[in-house]
FIZA-546414 format. One record per atom (N, C-alpha, C): residue in one letter; atom name; y, z negated, x. Coordinates in Angstrom, 1 decimal, padded with zeros to 4 digits, m for minus. Example, Ala and Ser with C-alpha at 12.3 -4.5 7.8 and 13.67 -1.06 7.14 Angstrom:
REM FIZA-546414
{resn=A name=N c2=m005.7 c3=m007.8 c1=013.2} $
{resn=A name=CA c2=m004.5 c3=m007.8 c1=012.3} $
{resn=A name=C c2=m003.3 c3=m007.8 c1=013.2} $
{resn=S name=N c2=m002.2 c3=m007.1 c1=012.8} $
{resn=S name=CA c2=m001.1 c3=m007.1 c1=013.7} $
{resn=S name=C c2=000.0 c3=m007.9 c1=012.9} $
This chain:
REM FIZA-546414
{resn=X name=N c2=m011.4 c3=007.7 c1=m011.9} $
{resn=X name=CA c2=m010.7 c3=007.1 c1=m010.7} $
{resn=X name=C c2=m010.0 c3=005.8 c1=m011.2} $
{resn=X name=N c2=m010.3 c3=004.7 c1=m010.4} $
{resn=X name=CA c2=m009.8 c3=003.4 c1=m010.8} $
{resn=X name=C c2=m008.4 c3=003.1 c1=m010.2} $
{resn=X name=N c2=m008.2 c3=003.6 c1=m009.0} $
{resn=X name=CA c2=m007.0 c3=003.4 c1=m008.3} $
{resn=X name=C c2=m006.5 c3=004.7 c1=m007.7} $
{resn=X name=N c2=m005.3 c3=005.1 c1=m007.9} $
{resn=X name=CA c2=m004.8 c3=006.3 c1=m007.3} $
{resn=X name=C c2=m003.6 c3=006.0 c1=m006.4} $
{resn=X name=N c2=m003.8 c3=006.3 c1=m005.1} $
{resn=X name=CA c2=m002.7 c3=006.1 c1=m004.1} $
{resn=X name=C c2=m002.0 c3=007.4 c1=m003.9} $
{resn=X name=N c2=m000.7 c3=007.3 c1=m003.7} $
{resn=X name=CA c2=000.1 c3=008.5 c1=m003.4} $
{resn=X name=C c2=001.3 c3=008.1 c1=m002.6} $
{resn=X name=N c2=002.0 c3=009.1 c1=m002.2} $
{resn=X name=CA c2=003.3 c3=008.9 c1=m001.5} $
{resn=X name=C c2=003.3 c3=009.1 c1=000.0} $
{resn=X name=N c2=002.1 c3=009.3 c1=000.5} $
{resn=X name=CA c2=002.1 c3=009.6 c1=002.0} $
{resn=X name=C c2=002.7 c3=010.9 c1=002.3} $
{resn=X name=N c2=002.8 c3=011.1 c1=003.6} $
{resn=X name=CA c2=003.4 c3=012.3 c1=004.1} $
{resn=X name=C c2=003.8 c3=012.3 c1=005.6} $
{resn=X name=N c2=004.5 c3=013.3 c1=006.0} $
{resn=X name=CA c2=004.9 c3=013.3 c1=007.4} $
{resn=X name=C c2=006.4 c3=012.9 c1=007.4} $
{resn=X name=N c2=006.7 c3=012.0 c1=008.3} $
{resn=X name=CA c2=008.1 c3=011.5 c1=008.4} $
{resn=X name=C c2=008.4 c3=011.2 c1=009.9} $
{resn=X name=N c2=009.6 c3=011.4 c1=010.3} $
{resn=X name=CA c2=010.0 c3=011.1 c1=011.6} $
{resn=X name=C c2=010.2 c3=009.6 c1=011.9} $
{resn=X name=N c2=010.0 c3=009.2 c1=013.1} $
{resn=X name=CA c2=010.2 c3=007.8 c1=013.4} $
{resn=X name=C c2=011.6 c3=007.3 c1=013.0} $
{resn=X name=N c2=011.6 c3=006.1 c1=012.4} $
{resn=X name=CA c2=012.8 c3=005.6 c1=011.8} $
{resn=X name=C c2=013.0 c3=005.9 c1=010.3} $
{resn=X name=N c2=012.1 c3=006.8 c1=009.8} $
{resn=X name=CA c2=012.3 c3=007.1 c1=008.4} $
{resn=X name=C c2=011.5 c3=006.2 c1=007.5} $
{resn=X name=N c2=011.5 c3=006.6 c1=006.2} $
{resn=X name=CA c2=011.0 c3=005.7 c1=005.2} $
{resn=X name=C c2=010.0 c3=006.5 c1=004.3} $
{resn=X name=N c2=009.1 c3=005.8 c1=003.7} $
{resn=X name=CA c2=008.2 c3=006.3 c1=002.7} $
{resn=X name=C c2=007.9 c3=005.2 c1=001.7} $
{resn=X name=N c2=007.7 c3=005.6 c1=000.4} $
{resn=X name=CA c2=007.2 c3=004.6 c1=m000.6} $
{resn=X name=C c2=005.9 c3=005.1 c1=m001.1} $
{resn=X name=N c2=004.9 c3=004.2 c1=m000.9} $
{resn=X name=CA c2=003.6 c3=004.5 c1=m001.4} $
{resn=X name=C c2=003.4 c3=003.9 c1=m002.8} $
{resn=X name=N c2=002.6 c3=004.5 c1=m003.6} $
{resn=X name=CA c2=002.4 c3=004.0 c1=m005.0} $
{resn=X name=C c2=000.9 c3=003.9 c1=m005.2} $
{resn=X name=N c2=000.5 c3=002.9 c1=m006.0} $
{resn=X name=CA c2=m000.9 c3=002.8 c1=m006.3} $
{resn=X name=C c2=m001.0 c3=002.5 c1=m007.8} $
{resn=X name=N c2=m001.6 c3=003.4 c1=m008.5} $
{resn=X name=CA c2=m001.7 c3=003.3 c1=m010.0} $
{resn=X name=C c2=m003.1 c3=003.0 c1=m010.4} $
{resn=X name=N c2=m003.2 c3=002.1 c1=m011.3} $
{resn=X name=CA c2=m004.5 c3=001.7 c1=m011.9} $
{resn=X name=C c2=m004.6 c3=002.3 c1=m013.3} $
{resn=X name=N c2=m004.9 c3=003.5 c1=m013.5} $
{resn=X name=CA c2=m004.8 c3=004.1 c1=m014.8} $
{resn=X name=C c2=m005.7 c3=003.6 c1=m015.8} $
{resn=X name=N c2=m006.9 c3=003.1 c1=m015.4} $
{resn=X name=CA c2=m007.9 c3=002.6 c1=m016.3} $
{resn=X name=C c2=m007.7 c3=001.2 c1=m016.7} $
{resn=X name=N c2=m006.8 c3=000.5 c1=m016.0} $
{resn=X name=CA c2=m006.5 c3=m000.9 c1=m016.3} $
{resn=X name=C c2=m005.7 c3=m001.0 c1=m017.6} $
{resn=X name=N c2=m005.9 c3=m002.0 c1=m018.4} $
{resn=X name=CA c2=m005.0 c3=m002.3 c1=m019.4} $
{resn=X name=C c2=m004.0 c3=m003.3 c1=m018.8} $
{resn=X name=N c2=m002.8 c3=m003.3 c1=m019.4} $
{resn=X name=CA c2=m001.7 c3=m004.1 c1=m018.8} $
{resn=X name=C c2=m002.1 c3=m005.5 c1=m018.5} $
{resn=X name=N c2=m002.8 c3=m006.2 c1=m019.5} $
{resn=X name=CA c2=m003.1 c3=m007.6 c1=m019.3} $
{resn=X name=C c2=m004.1 c3=m007.8 c1=m018.2} $
{resn=X name=N c2=m004.9 c3=m006.8 c1=m017.9} $
{resn=X name=CA c2=m005.8 c3=m007.0 c1=m016.8} $
{resn=X name=C c2=m005.1 c3=m006.8 c1=m015.4} $
{resn=X name=N c2=m004.3 c3=m005.7 c1=m015.4} $
{resn=X name=CA c2=m003.7 c3=m005.4 c1=m014.1} $
{resn=X name=C c2=m002.8 c3=m006.5 c1=m013.7} $
{resn=X name=N c2=m002.1 c3=m007.2 c1=m014.6} $
{resn=X name=CA c2=m001.2 c3=m008.2 c1=m014.2} $
{resn=X name=C c2=m001.9 c3=m009.5 c1=m013.6} $
{resn=X name=N c2=m003.2 c3=m009.6 c1=m013.8} $
{resn=X name=CA c2=m003.9 c3=m010.7 c1=m013.2} $
{resn=X name=C c2=m004.5 c3=m010.5 c1=m011.8} $
{resn=X name=N c2=m004.4 c3=m009.3 c1=m011.4} $
{resn=X name=CA c2=m005.0 c3=m008.9 c1=m010.1} $
{resn=X name=C c2=m004.1 c3=m008.9 c1=m008.9} $
{resn=X name=N c2=m004.7 c3=m009.3 c1=m007.8} $
{resn=X name=CA c2=m003.9 c3=m009.2 c1=m006.5} $
{resn=X name=C c2=m004.1 c3=m007.7 c1=m006.0} $
{resn=X name=N c2=m003.0 c3=m007.2 c1=m005.7} $
{resn=X name=CA c2=m002.9 c3=m005.8 c1=m005.2} $
{resn=X name=C c2=m002.7 c3=m005.8 c1=m003.7} $
{resn=X name=N c2=m003.5 c3=m005.1 c1=m002.9} $
{resn=X name=CA c2=m003.4 c3=m005.1 c1=m001.5} $
{resn=X name=C c2=m003.2 c3=m003.7 c1=m001.0} $
{resn=X name=N c2=m002.6 c3=m003.6 c1=000.2} $
{resn=X name=CA c2=m002.5 c3=m002.4 c1=001.0} $
{resn=X name=C c2=m003.2 c3=m002.6 c1=002.3} $
{resn=X name=N c2=m004.0 c3=m001.7 c1=002.7} $
{resn=X name=CA c2=m004.6 c3=m001.7 c1=004.0} $
{resn=X name=C c2=m004.3 c3=m000.4 c1=004.7} $
{resn=X name=N c2=m004.6 c3=m000.3 c1=005.9} $
{resn=X name=CA c2=m004.4 c3=001.0 c1=006.6} $
{resn=X name=C c2=m005.5 c3=001.1 c1=007.7} $
{resn=X name=N c2=m005.8 c3=002.4 c1=008.0} $
{resn=X name=CA c2=m006.8 c3=002.7 c1=009.0} $
{resn=X name=C c2=m006.3 c3=003.8 c1=009.9} $
{resn=X name=N c2=m006.0 c3=003.5 c1=011.1} $
{resn=X name=CA c2=m005.5 c3=004.5 c1=012.0} $
{resn=X name=C c2=m006.7 c3=005.2 c1=012.6} $
{resn=X name=N c2=m006.5 c3=006.4 c1=013.1} $
{resn=X name=CA c2=m007.6 c3=007.2 c1=013.7} $
{resn=X name=C c2=m008.3 c3=006.4 c1=014.8} $
{resn=X name=N c2=m009.6 c3=006.3 c1=014.7} $
{resn=X name=CA c2=m010.4 c3=005.6 c1=015.7} $
{resn=X name=C c2=m010.3 c3=004.1 c1=015.6} $
{resn=X name=N c2=m009.7 c3=003.5 c1=014.6} $
{resn=X name=CA c2=m009.5 c3=002.1 c1=014.5} $
{resn=X name=C c2=m010.1 c3=001.6 c1=013.2} $
{resn=X name=N c2=m010.3 c3=000.3 c1=013.2} $
{resn=X name=CA c2=m010.8 c3=m000.4 c1=012.0} $
{resn=X name=C c2=m009.7 c3=m000.5 c1=010.9} $
{resn=X name=N c2=m010.1 c3=m000.6 c1=009.7} $
{resn=X name=CA c2=m009.1 c3=m000.8 c1=008.6} $
{resn=X name=C c2=m008.5 c3=m002.2 c1=008.8} $
{resn=X name=N c2=m007.2 c3=m002.3 c1=008.6} $
{resn=X name=CA c2=m006.5 c3=m003.5 c1=008.8} $
{resn=X name=C c2=m005.6 c3=m003.8 c1=007.6} $
{resn=X name=N c2=m005.4 c3=m005.1 c1=007.3} $
{resn=X name=CA c2=m004.5 c3=m005.5 c1=006.3} $
{resn=X name=C c2=m003.1 c3=m005.2 c1=006.6} $
{resn=X name=N c2=m002.4 c3=m004.8 c1=005.5} $
{resn=X name=CA c2=m000.9 c3=m004.5 c1=005.7} $
{resn=X name=C c2=m000.1 c3=m005.4 c1=004.8} $
{resn=X name=N c2=m000.4 c3=m005.5 c1=003.6} $
{resn=X name=CA c2=000.4 c3=m006.3 c1=002.7} $
{resn=X name=C c2=m000.4 c3=m006.6 c1=001.4} $
{resn=X name=N c2=000.0 c3=m007.7 c1=000.7} $
{resn=X name=CA c2=m000.6 c3=m008.0 c1=m000.6} $
{resn=X name=C c2=000.4 c3=m008.7 c1=m001.5} $
{resn=X name=N c2=000.2 c3=m008.5 c1=m002.8} $
{resn=X name=CA c2=001.0 c3=m009.2 c1=m003.8} $
{resn=X name=C c2=000.1 c3=m009.8 c1=m004.9} $
{resn=X name=N c2=000.3 c3=m011.1 c1=m005.1} $
{resn=X name=CA c2=m000.5 c3=m011.7 c1=m006.1} $
{resn=X name=C c2=000.0 c3=m011.5 c1=m007.5} $
{resn=X name=N c2=m000.8 c3=m012.1 c1=m008.4} $
{resn=X name=CA c2=m000.4 c3=m011.9 c1=m009.8} $
{resn=X name=C c2=000.8 c3=m012.7 c1=m010.1} $
{resn=X name=N c2=001.1 c3=m013.7 c1=m009.3} $
{resn=X name=CA c2=002.4 c3=m014.5 c1=m009.5} $
{resn=X name=C c2=003.5 c3=m014.0 c1=m008.6} $
{resn=X name=N c2=003.3 c3=m012.9 c1=m008.0} $
{resn=X name=CA c2=004.4 c3=m012.3 c1=m007.2} $
{resn=X name=C c2=004.4 c3=m012.7 c1=m005.7} $
{resn=X name=N c2=003.5 c3=m013.6 c1=m005.4} $
{resn=X name=CA c2=003.4 c3=m014.1 c1=m004.0} $
{resn=X name=C c2=003.0 c3=m012.9 c1=m003.1} $
{resn=X name=N c2=003.8 c3=m012.8 c1=m002.0} $
{resn=X name=CA c2=003.5 c3=m011.7 c1=m001.1} $
{resn=X name=C c2=003.1 c3=m012.2 c1=000.3} $
{resn=X name=N c2=002.4 c3=m011.3 c1=001.0} $
{resn=X name=CA c2=001.9 c3=m011.6 c1=002.3} $
{resn=X name=C c2=001.9 c3=m010.3 c1=003.1} $
{resn=X name=N c2=002.2 c3=m010.4 c1=004.4} $
{resn=X name=CA c2=002.4 c3=m009.2 c1=005.2} $
{resn=X name=C c2=001.7 c3=m009.4 c1=006.5} $
{resn=X name=N c2=001.1 c3=m008.3 c1=007.1} $
{resn=X name=CA c2=000.7 c3=m008.3 c1=008.4} $
{resn=X name=C c2=001.9 c3=m008.5 c1=009.3} $
{resn=X name=N c2=001.7 c3=m009.1 c1=010.5} $
{resn=X name=CA c2=002.8 c3=m009.3 c1=011.4} $
{resn=X name=C c2=003.6 c3=m008.0 c1=011.7} $
{resn=X name=N c2=002.8 c3=m006.9 c1=011.8} $
{resn=X name=CA c2=003.4 c3=m005.6 c1=012.1} $
{resn=X name=C c2=004.3 c3=m005.1 c1=011.0} $
{resn=X name=N c2=004.1 c3=m005.6 c1=009.8} $
{resn=X name=CA c2=004.9 c3=m005.1 c1=008.6} $
{resn=X name=C c2=006.1 c3=m006.0 c1=008.3} $
{resn=X name=N c2=006.1 c3=m007.2 c1=008.8} $
{resn=X name=CA c2=007.2 c3=m008.1 c1=008.5} $
{resn=X name=C c2=008.6 c3=m007.5 c1=008.8} $
{resn=X name=N c2=009.5 c3=m007.5 c1=007.9} $
{resn=X name=CA c2=010.8 c3=m007.0 c1=008.1} $
{resn=X name=C c2=011.0 c3=m005.5 c1=007.9} $
{resn=X name=N c2=009.9 c3=m004.8 c1=007.8} $
{resn=X name=CA c2=009.9 c3=m003.3 c1=007.6} $
{resn=X name=C c2=009.3 c3=m002.9 c1=006.3} $
{resn=X name=N c2=008.2 c3=m003.5 c1=005.9} $
{resn=X name=CA c2=007.5 c3=m003.1 c1=004.7} $
{resn=X name=C c2=007.8 c3=m004.1 c1=003.6} $
{resn=X name=N c2=007.9 c3=m003.6 c1=002.3} $
{resn=X name=CA c2=008.1 c3=m004.5 c1=001.2} $
{resn=X name=C c2=007.1 c3=m004.0 c1=000.1} $
{resn=X name=N c2=006.3 c3=m005.0 c1=m000.3} $
{resn=X name=CA c2=005.3 c3=m004.7 c1=m001.4} $
{resn=X name=C c2=005.9 c3=m005.2 c1=m002.7} $
{resn=X name=N c2=005.6 c3=m004.5 c1=m003.8} $
{resn=X name=CA c2=006.1 c3=m004.9 c1=m005.1} $
{resn=X name=C c2=005.1 c3=m004.4 c1=m006.1} $
{resn=X name=N c2=005.4 c3=m004.8 c1=m007.4} $
{resn=X name=CA c2=004.5 c3=m004.3 c1=m008.4} $
{resn=X name=C c2=005.3 c3=m004.2 c1=m009.7} $
{resn=X name=N c2=004.8 c3=m003.3 c1=m010.6} $
{resn=X name=CA c2=005.4 c3=m003.1 c1=m011.9} $
{resn=X name=C c2=004.2 c3=m003.2 c1=m012.8} $
{resn=X name=N c2=004.0 c3=m004.3 c1=m013.4} $
{resn=X name=CA c2=002.8 c3=m004.5 c1=m014.3} $
{resn=X name=C c2=002.8 c3=m003.6 c1=m015.5} $
{resn=X name=N c2=004.0 c3=m003.4 c1=m016.1} $
{resn=X name=CA c2=004.0 c3=m002.5 c1=m017.2} $
{resn=X name=C c2=003.6 c3=m001.1 c1=m016.9} $
{resn=X name=N c2=003.8 c3=m000.7 c1=m015.7} $
{resn=X name=CA c2=003.3 c3=000.7 c1=m015.2} $
{resn=X name=C c2=002.0 c3=000.6 c1=m014.5} $
{resn=X name=N c2=001.4 c3=m000.6 c1=m014.4} $
{resn=X name=CA c2=000.1 c3=m000.8 c1=m013.7} $
{resn=X name=C c2=000.2 c3=m000.1 c1=m012.3} $
{resn=X name=N c2=001.2 c3=m000.4 c1=m011.6} $
{resn=X name=CA c2=001.5 c3=000.2 c1=m010.3} $
{resn=X name=C c2=001.9 c3=m000.8 c1=m009.3} $
{resn=X name=N c2=001.4 c3=m000.7 c1=m008.1} $
{resn=X name=CA c2=001.9 c3=m001.4 c1=m006.9} $
{resn=X name=C c2=002.5 c3=m000.4 c1=m006.0} $
{resn=X name=N c2=003.5 c3=m000.9 c1=m005.3} $
{resn=X name=CA c2=004.3 c3=m000.1 c1=m004.3} $
{resn=X name=C c2=004.3 c3=m000.7 c1=m003.0} $
{resn=X name=N c2=004.4 c3=000.2 c1=m002.0} $
{resn=X name=CA c2=004.6 c3=m000.3 c1=m000.6} $
{resn=X name=C c2=005.8 c3=000.5 c1=m000.1} $
{resn=X name=N c2=007.0 c3=m000.1 c1=000.0} $
{resn=X name=CA c2=008.1 c3=000.5 c1=000.6} $
{resn=X name=C c2=008.1 c3=000.3 c1=002.1} $
{resn=X name=N c2=008.1 c3=001.4 c1=002.9} $
{resn=X name=CA c2=008.0 c3=001.3 c1=004.3} $
{resn=X name=C c2=009.2 c3=001.9 c1=005.0} $
{resn=X name=N c2=009.9 c3=001.1 c1=005.7} $
{resn=X name=CA c2=011.1 c3=001.5 c1=006.4} $
{resn=X name=C c2=011.0 c3=001.4 c1=007.9} $
{resn=X name=N c2=011.9 c3=002.0 c1=008.6} $
{resn=X name=CA c2=011.8 c3=001.9 c1=010.1} $
{resn=X name=C c2=010.4 c3=002.3 c1=010.6} $
{resn=X name=N c2=009.9 c3=003.3 c1=010.1} $
{resn=X name=CA c2=008.5 c3=003.7 c1=010.5} $
{resn=X name=C c2=008.4 c3=004.0 c1=011.9} $
{resn=X name=N c2=007.3 c3=003.7 c1=012.5} $
{resn=X name=CA c2=007.0 c3=004.0 c1=013.9} $
{resn=X name=C c2=005.8 c3=004.9 c1=014.0} $
{resn=X name=N c2=005.6 c3=005.6 c1=015.1} $
{resn=X name=CA c2=004.4 c3=006.4 c1=015.3} $
{resn=X name=C c2=003.1 c3=005.6 c1=015.1} $
{resn=X name=N c2=003.1 c3=004.3 c1=015.5} $
{resn=X name=CA c2=001.9 c3=003.5 c1=015.4} $
{resn=X name=C c2=001.6 c3=003.1 c1=014.0} $
{resn=X name=N c2=002.5 c3=003.4 c1=013.0} $
{resn=X name=CA c2=002.2 c3=003.2 c1=011.6} $
{resn=X name=C c2=001.4 c3=004.4 c1=011.0} $
{resn=X name=N c2=001.2 c3=005.4 c1=011.8} $
{resn=X name=CA c2=000.3 c3=006.5 c1=011.4} $
{resn=X name=C c2=m001.1 c3=006.0 c1=011.0} $
{resn=X name=N c2=m001.5 c3=006.3 c1=009.8} $
{resn=X name=CA c2=m002.8 c3=005.8 c1=009.3} $
{resn=X name=C c2=m003.0 c3=006.4 c1=007.9} $
{resn=X name=N c2=m004.2 c3=006.2 c1=007.5} $
{resn=X name=CA c2=m004.5 c3=006.4 c1=006.1} $
{resn=X name=C c2=m004.3 c3=005.0 c1=005.4} $
{resn=X name=N c2=m003.5 c3=005.0 c1=004.4} $
{resn=X name=CA c2=m003.2 c3=003.8 c1=003.7} $
{resn=X name=C c2=m004.0 c3=003.7 c1=002.4} $
{resn=X name=N c2=m004.7 c3=002.6 c1=002.2} $
{resn=X name=CA c2=m005.5 c3=002.4 c1=001.0} $
{resn=X name=C c2=m005.0 c3=001.2 c1=000.2} $
{resn=X name=N c2=m005.0 c3=001.3 c1=m001.1} $
{resn=X name=CA c2=m004.7 c3=000.2 c1=m001.9} $
{resn=X name=C c2=m006.0 c3=m000.4 c1=m002.5} $
{resn=X name=N c2=m006.0 c3=m001.6 c1=m002.8} $
{resn=X name=CA c2=m007.2 c3=m002.3 c1=m003.4} $
{resn=X name=C c2=m006.7 c3=m003.3 c1=m004.4} $
{resn=X name=N c2=m007.6 c3=m003.5 c1=m005.3} $
{resn=X name=CA c2=m007.4 c3=m004.5 c1=m006.4} $
{resn=X name=C c2=m008.4 c3=m005.6 c1=m006.2} $
{resn=X name=N c2=m007.9 c3=m006.8 c1=m005.8} $
{resn=X name=CA c2=m008.7 c3=m008.0 c1=m005.5} $
{resn=X name=C c2=m009.7 c3=m007.7 c1=m004.4} $
{resn=X name=N c2=m009.4 c3=m006.7 c1=m003.6} $
{resn=X name=CA c2=m010.3 c3=m006.3 c1=m002.5} $
{resn=X name=C c2=m011.7 c3=m005.9 c1=m003.0} $
{resn=X name=N c2=m011.8 c3=m005.5 c1=m004.3} $
{resn=X name=CA c2=m013.0 c3=m005.1 c1=m004.9} $
{resn=X name=C c2=m013.0 c3=m003.7 c1=m005.3} $
{resn=X name=N c2=m011.9 c3=m003.2 c1=m005.7} $
{resn=X name=CA c2=m011.8 c3=m001.8 c1=m006.1} $
{resn=X name=C c2=m010.8 c3=m001.1 c1=m005.2} $
{resn=X name=N c2=m011.1 c3=000.1 c1=m004.7} $
{resn=X name=CA c2=m010.3 c3=000.7 c1=m003.7} $
{resn=X name=C c2=m009.9 c3=002.1 c1=m004.2} $
{resn=X name=N c2=m008.7 c3=002.5 c1=m003.7} $
{resn=X name=CA c2=m008.2 c3=003.8 c1=m004.0} $
{resn=X name=C c2=m008.7 c3=004.8 c1=m002.9} $
{resn=X name=N c2=m008.4 c3=006.0 c1=m003.0} $
{resn=X name=CA c2=m008.9 c3=007.0 c1=m002.1} $
{resn=X name=C c2=m008.1 c3=007.2 c1=m000.8} $
{resn=X name=N c2=m007.0 c3=006.5 c1=m000.7} $
{resn=X name=CA c2=m006.2 c3=006.6 c1=000.5} $
{resn=X name=C c2=m005.1 c3=007.7 c1=000.5} $
{resn=X name=N c2=m004.0 c3=007.4 c1=001.2} $
{resn=X name=CA c2=m003.0 c3=008.4 c1=001.3} $
{resn=X name=C c2=m002.6 c3=008.4 c1=002.8} $
{resn=X name=N c2=m002.4 c3=009.6 c1=003.4} $
{resn=X name=CA c2=m002.2 c3=009.7 c1=004.8} $
{resn=X name=C c2=m000.7 c3=009.6 c1=005.1} $
{resn=X name=N c2=m000.3 c3=008.8 c1=006.0} $
{resn=X name=CA c2=001.0 c3=008.6 c1=006.5} $
{resn=X name=C c2=001.0 c3=009.0 c1=008.0} $
{resn=X name=N c2=001.9 c3=010.0 c1=008.3} $
{resn=X name=CA c2=002.0 c3=010.5 c1=009.7} $
{resn=X name=C c2=003.4 c3=010.3 c1=010.1} $
{resn=X name=N c2=003.6 c3=009.5 c1=011.2} $
{resn=X name=CA c2=005.0 c3=009.3 c1=011.7} $
{resn=X name=C c2=005.1 c3=010.0 c1=013.1} $
{resn=X name=N c2=006.0 c3=010.9 c1=013.2} $
{resn=X name=CA c2=006.2 c3=011.7 c1=014.4} $
{resn=X name=C c2=007.3 c3=011.0 c1=015.2} $
{resn=X name=N c2=007.1 c3=011.1 c1=016.5} $
{resn=X name=CA c2=008.1 c3=010.5 c1=017.5} $
{resn=X name=C c2=009.2 c3=011.5 c1=017.8} $
């Protein structure tokens, strides 16, 4: 497994979750050069971009994530994170992490109940 996503679960609207994406097979020097992305796919919908963080720490967010989600990375742990606050039922989806949009994790399910 090249990317392992975790941290999903069931949460009530307004709650928070933190997703993690580990690249266990990367060596530190490789991981630090990669852009890490989070995408999500809701039931019956296409996969959509959620957030990204570049090797220099530059971040980008989908409009729906601005002000609620925060992406970060810890290169020494070869891990990217997605902190999600003020969750809404429409955030319900399988969340996928990717590295340079070339390598993908298996996804972690986030369910937000109303």
